[in-house]
N, CA and C of each residue as an Amber inpcrd file, in Angstrom:
protein
   393
  -6.5020000  11.2920000   2.4570000  -5.9590000  10.3790000   1.4980000
  -5.6500000   9.0480000   2.1940000  -5.8640000   8.0650000   1.3860000
  -5.5650000   6.6910000   1.9070000  -4.3700000   6.0420000   1.2350000
  -3.3470000   5.6520000   2.0180000  -2.2280000   4.8640000   1.4640000
  -2.5820000   3.4400000   1.4320000  -2.5950000   2.8620000   0.2650000
  -2.8620000   1.4450000   0.1780000  -1.5720000   0.5940000  -0.0250000
  -1.4650000  -0.5220000   0.5980000  -0.3330000  -1.3350000   0.4510000
  -0.7330000  -2.5380000  -0.5070000   0.2440000  -3.3820000  -0.8130000
   0.0910000  -4.4420000  -1.6960000  -1.0150000  -5.4630000  -1.1750000
  -1.1730000  -5.7020000   0.0170000  -2.1530000  -6.6560000   0.5710000
  -3.5560000  -6.2190000   0.0620000  -3.8430000  -4.9370000   0.0470000
  -5.1760000  -4.5030000  -0.2820000  -5.4060000  -4.6830000  -1.7400000
  -4.4530000  -4.3530000  -2.6020000  -4.6520000  -4.5540000  -4.0600000
  -4.7740000  -5.9590000  -4.3760000  -3.8450000  -6.8360000  -3.8230000
  -3.9630000  -8.2630000  -4.0770000  -5.2240000  -8.9170000  -3.5940000
  -5.7460000  -8.5430000  -2.5080000  -7.0000000  -9.0230000  -2.0350000
  -8.1380000  -8.7290000  -3.0770000  -8.0530000  -7.5720000  -3.5570000
  -9.1420000  -7.2240000  -4.5790000  -8.9000000  -7.9570000  -5.8280000
  -7.6970000  -8.0850000  -6.3760000  -7.4560000  -8.7780000  -7.6400000
  -7.6360000 -10.2990000  -7.5080000  -7.3520000 -10.8380000  -6.3580000
  -7.4260000 -12.3270000  -6.2030000  -8.7840000 -12.7530000  -5.6010000
  -9.6670000 -11.7910000  -5.3930000 -11.0490000 -12.0160000  -4.8520000
 -10.8920000 -12.7360000  -3.5750000 -10.0960000 -12.4300000  -2.6560000
  -9.8900000 -13.0460000  -1.3870000 -11.1320000 -12.7610000  -0.5070000
 -11.2040000 -13.5500000   0.5250000 -12.3830000 -13.4030000   1.4090000
 -12.3690000 -12.0710000   2.1110000 -11.2300000 -11.5290000   2.3440000
 -11.0980000 -10.2580000   3.0990000 -10.8510000  -9.0670000   2.1810000
 -11.2920000  -9.0720000   0.9920000 -11.0990000  -7.9250000   0.1520000
 -11.7700000  -6.7000000   0.6180000 -11.3720000  -5.4860000   0.3020000
 -12.0550000  -4.2730000   0.7100000 -13.3330000  -4.0410000  -0.0020000
 -14.1910000  -3.1170000   0.6240000 -15.3810000  -2.7990000   0.0310000
 -15.0990000  -1.9220000  -1.2050000 -16.0720000  -1.8180000  -2.1270000
 -16.0570000  -1.0160000  -3.3700000 -15.8390000   0.4440000  -3.0280000
 -16.3010000   0.8960000  -1.8370000 -16.1920000   2.3070000  -1.4890000
 -14.7170000   2.8170000  -1.3380000 -13.8360000   1.8500000  -0.9330000
 -12.3760000   2.2700000  -0.8200000 -11.8080000   2.7810000  -2.1110000
 -12.2880000   2.1090000  -3.2360000 -11.8020000   2.4840000  -4.5080000
 -12.2840000   3.7840000  -5.0130000 -13.2280000   4.3840000  -4.4070000
 -13.7220000   5.7790000  -4.6930000 -13.0600000   6.8220000  -3.8860000
 -12.1670000   6.4740000  -2.9700000 -11.3740000   7.4480000  -2.1850000
 -10.1560000   7.9010000  -2.9430000  -9.5510000   8.9570000  -2.3870000
  -8.2850000   9.3300000  -2.9720000  -7.1930000   8.3900000  -2.4030000
  -6.5410000   7.6220000  -3.3590000  -5.6320000   6.6500000  -3.0180000
  -4.2400000   6.9520000  -3.4610000  -3.2790000   6.5310000  -2.6450000
  -1.8600000   6.8170000  -2.9710000  -1.0590000   5.5760000  -2.4230000
   0.1080000   5.4280000  -3.0680000   1.0750000   4.3640000  -2.7140000
   2.4320000   4.6760000  -3.2710000   3.3380000   3.9560000  -2.8020000
   4.6780000   4.0150000  -3.2950000   4.7550000   3.3180000  -4.6840000
   5.5930000   3.7300000  -5.6020000   5.7450000   3.1210000  -6.9070000
   6.0920000   1.6560000  -6.7360000   6.6070000   1.3130000  -5.5440000
   6.9490000  -0.0880000  -5.1770000   5.7340000  -0.9870000  -5.3580000
   4.5430000  -0.4360000  -5.1280000   3.3340000  -1.2390000  -5.1550000
   3.1270000  -1.8410000  -6.5430000   3.4130000  -1.1060000  -7.6060000
   3.3090000  -1.6320000  -8.9660000   4.1620000  -2.8850000  -9.1500000
   5.4030000  -2.7760000  -8.6690000   6.3000000  -3.9330000  -8.8680000
   5.8270000  -5.0760000  -8.0490000   5.4810000  -4.8460000  -6.7470000
   5.0400000  -5.9790000  -5.9450000   3.8250000  -6.6510000  -6.5100000
   2.7920000  -5.8930000  -7.0900000   1.6420000  -6.5000000  -7.5700000
   1.9090000  -7.3480000  -8.7900000   2.7300000  -6.7860000  -9.7330000
   2.9890000  -7.5990000 -10.9830000   3.8670000  -8.7250000 -10.6950000
   4.8950000  -8.6430000  -9.8470000   5.6980000  -9.8040000  -9.4700000
   4.7950000 -10.9200000  -8.8870000   3.9120000 -10.5230000  -8.0260000
   3.1020000 -11.6360000  -7.4520000   2.1690000 -12.2020000  -8.4260000
   1.5800000 -11.4030000  -9.3020000   0.6830000 -11.9140000 -10.3570000
   1.3510000 -12.8530000 -11.2750000   2.5340000 -12.4000000 -11.7700000
   3.3610000 -13.3030000 -12.6510000   3.8360000 -14.5370000 -11.9020000
   4.1780000 -14.4760000 -10.6600000   4.5780000 -15.6790000  -9.8790000
   3.4770000 -16.6770000  -9.7580000   2.2110000 -16.2720000  -9.8290000
   1.0800000 -17.0830000  -9.6480000   0.5580000 -17.5540000 -11.1330000
   1.2550000 -17.0230000 -12.1200000   0.7820000 -17.3390000 -13.4930000
  -0.4930000 -16.5980000 -13.9000000  -0.7280000 -15.4450000 -13.2480000
  -2.0080000 -14.7960000 -13.5050000  -1.8320000 -13.4300000 -14.2070000
  -0.6340000 -13.2150000 -14.7400000  -0.3350000 -11.8500000 -15.4040000
  -1.3170000 -11.5830000 -16.5980000  -1.6610000 -12.6100000 -17.3530000
  -2.5240000 -12.4130000 -18.4810000  -3.9490000 -12.2730000 -18.0290000
  -4.4020000 -13.2420000 -17.2610000  -5.8300000 -13.2450000 -16.8860000
  -6.2500000 -12.1670000 -15.9460000  -5.2910000 -11.5730000 -15.1660000
  -5.5970000 -10.5050000 -14.2480000  -4.9840000  -9.1460000 -14.6780000
  -4.2960000  -9.1670000 -15.7840000  -3.5870000  -7.9130000 -16.2210000
  -4.3880000  -6.7230000 -16.3700000  -5.5580000  -6.8050000 -16.9850000
  -6.3920000  -5.6960000 -17.3540000  -6.9760000  -5.1440000 -15.9500000
  -7.3860000  -5.9950000 -15.0700000  -8.0010000  -5.5590000 -13.8010000
  -6.7770000  -4.9290000 -12.9340000  -5.6360000  -5.5170000 -12.9860000
  -4.4750000  -4.9880000 -12.2470000  -4.1880000  -3.5720000 -12.7470000
  -4.0810000  -3.4500000 -14.0680000  -3.8520000  -2.1110000 -14.6270000
  -4.8780000  -1.0680000 -14.2920000  -6.1110000  -1.5680000 -14.1720000
  -7.1480000  -0.5180000 -13.8570000  -7.1230000  -0.1260000 -12.3760000
  -6.8550000  -1.0580000 -11.4800000  -6.6190000  -0.7320000 -10.0480000
  -5.4160000   0.1270000  -9.8650000  -4.3600000  -0.2800000 -10.4140000
  -3.1310000   0.4510000 -10.2540000  -3.1900000   1.9050000 -10.8050000
  -3.9900000   2.0340000 -11.8840000  -4.1700000   3.3350000 -12.5430000
  -5.0600000   4.2740000 -11.6130000  -5.7150000   3.7170000 -10.6870000
  -6.5900000   4.4230000  -9.7420000  -5.7460000   5.0960000  -8.6070000
  -4.5580000   4.5430000  -8.4350000  -3.7780000   4.9630000  -7.2880000
  -2.6890000   6.0040000  -7.7090000  -2.5820000   7.0510000  -7.0960000
  -1.5190000   8.0270000  -7.3090000  -0.1690000   7.4290000  -6.7450000
   0.8230000   7.3710000  -7.5600000   2.0980000   6.6780000  -7.1820000
   3.1040000   7.7900000  -6.7520000   3.7930000   7.4590000  -5.7030000
   4.8260000   8.4030000  -5.1890000   6.2450000   7.6920000  -5.5400000
   7.0460000   8.5240000  -6.1460000   8.3740000   8.0180000  -6.4780000
   9.1860000   7.5740000  -5.2940000  10.0590000   6.6420000  -5.4100000
  10.8690000   6.1400000  -4.3950000  12.2680000   6.9870000  -4.5640000
  12.0910000   8.3240000  -4.2050000  13.2190000   9.2400000  -4.3500000
  14.1200000   9.0860000  -3.1440000  15.2280000   9.8590000  -3.1560000
  16.2710000   9.7370000  -2.0870000  15.7840000  10.1270000  -0.7240000
  14.8720000  10.9920000  -0.6270000  14.2500000  11.3640000   0.7420000
  13.4460000  10.1670000   1.3280000  12.6250000   9.5640000   0.5140000
  11.8400000   8.3860000   0.9790000  12.7330000   7.2320000   1.2990000
  13.7150000   6.9290000   0.3790000  14.6240000   5.8550000   0.6860000
  15.5550000   6.0780000   1.8810000  15.9390000   7.3200000   2.0080000
  16.7730000   7.6270000   3.2970000  15.9120000   7.4410000   4.5730000
  14.6570000   7.7860000   4.5300000  13.8250000   7.5480000   5.6870000
  13.6140000   6.0850000   5.9470000  13.4650000   5.3300000   4.9090000
  13.2690000   3.8440000   5.0150000  14.4980000   3.2450000   5.6950000
  15.6300000   3.8120000   5.6010000  16.8820000   3.2410000   6.1550000
  16.9660000   3.5290000   7.7070000  16.2310000   4.5520000   8.0650000
  16.2390000   4.8970000   9.5210000  15.4280000   3.9320000  10.3810000
  15.6180000   3.8930000  11.6580000  14.8380000   2.9490000  12.5070000
  13.4440000   3.4830000  12.6670000  12.4990000   2.5100000  12.8870000
  11.1050000   2.8190000  13.2510000  10.9550000   2.3440000  14.6710000
   9.8350000   2.8410000  15.2650000   9.6420000   2.3830000  16.6050000
   9.5270000   0.8900000  16.8910000   9.0630000   0.1420000  15.8170000
   8.9030000  -1.2590000  15.9340000   9.6930000  -1.8310000  14.7550000
  10.1350000  -3.0570000  14.8140000  10.7820000  -3.7660000  13.7080000
   9.8780000  -3.7730000  12.4610000  10.4790000  -3.5420000  11.3120000
   9.7040000  -3.6530000  10.0210000  10.5660000  -4.4220000   9.0120000
   9.8400000  -4.9560000   8.0320000  10.4980000  -5.7120000   6.9380000
  10.8890000  -4.6840000   5.9180000  11.8190000  -5.0070000   5.0520000
  12.4300000  -4.1070000   4.1000000  11.3170000  -3.3490000   3.2550000
  10.5650000  -4.1220000   2.5720000   9.5370000  -3.4060000   1.6330000
   8.4700000  -2.6110000   2.4850000   8.1210000  -3.0810000   3.6790000
   7.2270000  -2.3180000   4.5940000   7.8770000  -1.0190000   4.9490000
   9.2270000  -0.9910000   5.1050000   9.8630000   0.2080000   5.5140000
   9.7570000   1.2260000   4.3630000   9.7360000   0.8170000   3.1220000
   9.5630000   1.7310000   2.0430000   8.1210000   2.2670000   1.9910000
   7.1780000   1.4530000   2.2360000   5.7000000   1.8230000   2.2170000
   5.4920000   2.7950000   3.3820000   6.0190000   2.4740000   4.5330000
   5.8930000   3.3390000   5.6540000   6.5860000   4.6990000   5.5450000
   7.7820000   4.6490000   4.9870000   8.5530000   5.9120000   4.7510000
   7.7800000   6.7900000   3.7300000   7.1400000   6.1900000   2.7690000
   6.4050000   6.9050000   1.7570000   5.1790000   7.5840000   2.3910000
   4.5290000   6.8830000   3.2140000   3.2750000   7.4050000   3.9330000
   3.7880000   8.5320000   4.9110000   4.8400000   8.3790000   5.5360000
   5.4000000   9.4100000   6.4470000   5.8390000  10.6340000   5.6450000
   6.3620000  10.4220000   4.5380000   6.8730000  11.5250000   3.6240000
   5.6690000  12.3790000   3.2770000   4.5090000  11.6950000   2.9220000
   3.2890000  12.5410000   2.5830000   2.7650000  13.3040000   3.8180000
   2.7200000  12.5620000   4.9060000   2.1480000  13.1870000   6.1770000
   3.0840000  14.3980000   6.5410000   4.3900000  14.2190000   6.4530000
   5.2700000  15.2300000   6.8460000   5.2170000  16.5060000   5.9660000
   4.5570000  16.3510000   4.7820000   4.3390000  17.4680000   3.8700000
   2.9430000  17.9890000   4.0080000   2.2910000  17.6700000   5.0770000
   0.9880000  18.2520000   5.3460000  -0.2700000  17.4760000   4.8700000
  -0.0110000  16.3040000   4.3270000  -1.1560000  15.5480000   3.8690000
  -1.8130000  14.7360000   5.0380000  -3.0780000  14.6090000   4.9990000
  -3.7070000  13.7550000   6.0250000  -3.8210000  12.3490000   5.4010000
  -3.0190000  11.4120000   6.0770000  -2.8130000  10.0640000   5.4480000
  -3.2510000   9.0330000   6.4600000  -4.0400000   8.1330000   5.9070000
  -4.4220000   6.9120000   6.6460000  -3.8880000   5.7240000   5.9780000
  -3.5550000   4.6250000   6.6930000  -2.9640000   3.4290000   6.0300000
  -4.0030000   2.3970000   5.9140000  -4.1010000   1.8490000   4.7870000
  -4.9680000   0.6890000   4.5120000  -4.1260000  -0.5430000   4.1370000
  -4.1880000  -1.5690000   5.0040000  -3.4120000  -2.7060000   4.8840000
  -4.1200000  -3.9120000   5.6020000  -3.8480000  -5.1390000   5.1110000
  -4.3200000  -6.3150000   5.7850000  -3.0820000  -6.9130000   6.5430000
  -1.9970000  -6.3570000   6.3960000  -0.8390000  -6.8200000   7.0470000
  -0.6930000  -6.3340000   8.4430000  -0.8940000  -7.1530000   9.4200000
  -0.9650000  -6.7390000  10.7730000   0.3750000  -6.0850000  11.2680000
   1.4630000  -6.5220000  10.8070000   2.7540000  -5.9450000  11.1900000
   2.9500000  -4.5230000  10.6160000   2.5080000  -4.4090000   9.3800000
   2.5310000  -3.0420000   8.7960000   1.5390000  -2.0500000   9.5590000
   0.3990000  -2.5440000   9.8400000  -0.5800000  -1.7160000  10.5780000
  -0.0240000  -1.2770000  11.9120000   0.5840000  -2.2220000  12.6090000
   1.1410000  -1.8820000  13.9410000   2.2990000  -0.7810000  13.7330000
   3.1180000  -0.9630000  12.6490000   4.1800000  -0.0170000  12.4420000
   3.6250000   1.3210000  12.0680000   2.5210000   1.3250000  11.3630000
   1.8490000   2.6070000  11.0220000   1.4310000   3.3480000  12.1710000
   0.7810000   2.5690000  13.0680000   0.2730000   3.2530000  14.3110000
   1.3370000   3.6850000  15.1500000   2.5310000   2.9940000  15.1380000
   3.7000000   3.3080000  15.9850000   4.2680000   4.7310000  15.6040000
   4.0250000   5.1190000  14.3030000   4.5710000   6.4160000  13.9020000
   3.4740000   7.4400000  13.7760000   2.2510000   7.0770000  14.3230000
   1.1820000   8.0580000  14.3620000   0.2250000   8.0560000  13.1930000
   0.3650000   7.0870000  12.3310000  -0.5270000   7.0400000  11.0870000
  -1.7460000   6.2130000  11.4910000  -2.9470000   6.8050000  11.3180000
  -4.1320000   5.9730000  11.5890000  -4.3420000   4.9000000  10.5160000
  -4.9820000   3.8110000  10.8520000  -5.2790000   2.7800000   9.8940000
  -6.7150000   2.8030000   9.5580000  -7.0480000   2.4240000   8.3750000
  -8.3840000   2.3190000   7.8390000  -9.0260000   0.9400000   8.2100000
 -10.2230000   0.9560000   8.7240000 -10.9460000  -0.3230000   8.9420000
 -11.4120000  -0.8830000   7.5730000 -10.9160000  -1.9930000   7.2170000
 -11.2240000  -2.5610000   5.9000000 -12.3260000  -3.5840000   6.0850000
 -13.5040000  -3.2540000   5.5210000 -14.6540000  -4.1360000   5.6140000
 -15.2780000  -4.3280000   4.2010000 -16.0990000  -5.2260000   4.1340000
 -16.8340000  -5.4100000   2.8490000 -16.3500000  -6.5560000   2.0560000
 -16.7010000  -6.5870000   0.8700000 -16.3460000  -7.6580000  -0.0100000
 -16.9880000  -7.6380000  -1.3050000
């Protein structure tokens, strides 16, 4: 399973130069429920909620969402081997939660800091290519 962070979804929605290949969206994808909030806040902040809403809903509907329950949030409060930002701690804690329950998880992100943090806790990262 591939854990996708906000940078991957936004790259696809906003047709950025570094958007992932179409094959990624055929994989088993998972993310924290936080992803939904981050995507909509960013779209509304750019005034794109209406124009990109249907596509956003479709992409988000393709991703299995993991609740931000007390176990995940408690792990996010603990230290990681490298410094992380607040929201990245929740994403990382969610991916670790899945892995610790026997899931094979890879991290997909364009965020170099989050990728380094994922590798620091033993989560492999996905090479994002295509467009």
